[in-house]
C-alpha angles and dihedrals in degrees: 000000000000127000126229123211116197118205141165148116119318118337094337095115094045091046094052092046089051090052091050090050089050094050101037110011132251110328117191091207093072123083130172137213120183128201106213125195093247093054125094120226088252092054090050094046090052090052091049093046091048090052092050092046089052087057095053093127094055117112091212133009125192119200112205114201128190097229140001115253101024125115096266092054093043092050092045088054093048092050095044099053086086098041118078095191098057126088128178130222123186136195090036124177135196096262090054091048093048091051093049092047090053089052093047096051092044085067099258112157093211143349105288098200112023093173091055090051092050090050091051089049090053090049090055090066112090147149126234112202114214109243137149093211106095091196091057091048089049090051091048099043105025086238136091093247140295 
């Protein structure tokens, strides 16, 4: 089974973890490390490093960052250069994390098709145009409404 470390700016990681818990229950494979405004980069790096060290028995760890180029992603990259069992994904969303969580708890050692997972994550992004016409809503969404 692989482990998932959520990280990002502010309470992003804790918020996503809370949403996962609400939707699918408590999952021990999900960990969160938040980068709060009052923290220095060194403080944050230490918190992330401590989390990764606590998962030293994991075959594979995925760090899921909110955005590329921010402190959480940069520190994750710096810490992972020496760790062969850690990969980083950025720009993550809740559907992606839910799918990864389901794969982890099913006993998978790693994500088998990361490109497919990325495609599914992109497909989960959409736009619902406000309308009062049920037929137009059905044509746009393929559903009779929300």
